[in-house]
C-alpha positions in Angstrom: 0.0 0.0 0.0 2.5 2.6 -1.1 -0.1 5.0 -2.6 -1.1 8.0 -0.6 -3.1 7.1 2.4 -5.4 8.7 4.9 -6.1 8.0 8.6 -9.6 7.1 9.6 -10.7 7.7 13.1 -13.6 5.3 13.4 -14.5 5.7 17.0 -12.7 7.4 19.9 -10.8 4.2 20.4 -10.0 2.8 16.9 -8.2 4.3 13.9 -6.1 3.1 11.0 -4.7 4.2 7.6 -6.2 3.1 4.3 -5.5 4.0 0.6 -6.5 7.5 -0.3 -8.1 6.1 -3.6 -10.7 4.3 -1.5 -14.2 5.8 -1.1 -16.6 5.7 1.9 -19.4 3.3 1.1 -22.9 2.9 2.7 -22.4 0.8 5.8 -25.8 -0.8 5.3 -24.3 -2.5 2.3 -21.9 -4.5 4.5 -24.1 -5.4 7.4 -24.8 -8.9 6.0 -21.1 -9.7 5.8 -21.0 -10.6 9.5 -22.4 -13.7 11.0 -25.4 -13.3 13.3 -25.1 -14.6 16.8 -27.6 -14.7 19.7 -26.7 -12.0 22.2 -23.9 -10.5 20.1 -24.3 -7.4 17.9 -22.0 -6.5 15.0 -22.7 -3.0 13.9 -20.8 -1.8 10.8 -19.1 1.4 11.7 -17.2 1.9 8.4 -17.4 0.5 4.9 -14.6 1.5 2.5 -13.4 0.4 -0.9 -12.7 0.9 -4.6 -13.5 -1.1 -7.7 -11.4 -4.1 -6.6 -11.4 -4.1 -2.8 -13.8 -3.6 0.1 -13.2 -3.3 3.9 -16.0 -3.4 6.5 -15.3 -2.8 10.2 -17.9 -3.7 12.8 -18.1 -2.9 16.4 -18.8 -6.1 18.2 -20.7 -6.0 21.5 -22.2 -8.6 23.9 -25.6 -8.0 25.3 -26.6 -8.6 29.0 -25.6 -12.1 30.1 -23.5 -12.8 27.0 -19.7 -12.6 26.5 -17.5 -12.4 23.5 -15.4 -15.5 22.5 -11.7 -15.4 22.6 -9.8 -15.1 19.3 -8.5 -18.7 19.5 -12.1 -20.1 19.8 -13.2 -18.0 16.8 -10.2 -19.1 14.8 -10.9 -22.8 15.5 -14.7 -22.4 14.7 -14.0 -20.8 11.4 -11.0 -22.8 10.3 -13.1 -25.6 8.7 -15.5 -23.3 6.8 -15.6 -23.9 3.0 -12.8 -22.2 1.1 -10.7 -21.4 4.1 -7.0 -21.7 3.3 -5.5 -20.4 6.5 -6.4 -19.5 10.0 -4.0 -18.0 12.6 -3.6 -15.8 15.6 -1.9 -12.5 14.8 -1.1 -9.3 16.6 -3.2 -6.2 15.9 -2.4 -3.1 17.9 -0.5 -5.4 20.3 -3.4 -7.7 21.0 -4.1 -11.2 19.9 -6.6 -11.4 17.0 -8.0 -14.3 14.9 -7.3 -14.1 11.2 -9.1 -16.4 8.8 -8.5 -16.3 5.0 -10.6 -17.8 2.3 -9.8 -17.7 -1.5 -11.1 -18.6 -4.8 -9.4 -18.4 -8.2 -9.0 -14.5 -8.2 -10.0 -13.1 -4.8 -9.3 -13.4 -1.1 -11.7 -12.8 1.8 -10.1 -12.1 5.1 -11.8 -12.0 8.5 -10.1 -10.6 11.6 -11.6 -10.6 15.0 -10.1 -8.5 17.8 -11.5 -8.8 21.3 -11.0 -5.9 23.6 -12.7 -7.3 26.7 -15.5 -9.6 27.7 -18.2 -7.5 26.1 -16.6 -5.5 23.3 -14.3 -5.8 20.2 -14.0 -5.3 16.5 -14.4 -7.4 13.4 -12.8 -6.6 10.1 -13.9 -8.2 6.8 -11.8 -7.5 3.7 -12.3 -8.7 0.2 -9.8 -8.0 -2.6 -7.4 -9.5 -5.2 -6.0 -12.8 -4.2 -2.3 -11.9 -3.7 -2.8 -8.3 -2.7 -1.2 -7.1 0.6 -3.3 -4.0 1.1 -5.2 -5.5 4.1 -2.0 -6.6 5.8 -0.7 -3.0 5.4 -3.9 -1.6 6.9 -3.7 -4.0 9.9 -0.2 -2.8 10.7 -1.6 0.8 11.2 -4.5 -0.1 13.5 -4.3 1.8 16.7 -6.4 1.5 19.8 -6.6 4.6 22.0 
């Protein structure tokens, strides 16, 4: 991601840098990208992209009496999904996060789950060209404040 970039301040706690050529898209268009779970809400707070790539970020929250899963549990649950080629625990902003990557002949879809505490976290869903490193570059810039 060597092209000009801009910093996005998504909430008072999360920001990252993404390509300046990307546009802000309607978050409602990405709401279905995230799996529904009882007691857990995933509200899309930003949806960005261009003609070849899209990134949706959701704020994940647990309702009363529910708690978020840890990244390793999420990784294990998603690892056997159709099309998944890799699953791992990575560091995002110094915290453990689950990363699950699925591919087809030309594209990759990458899901990253970052748990902040028992009741809140973030989920990232990226779709883009198969061997593109844009999302990895974006993840390197994620900051939690």
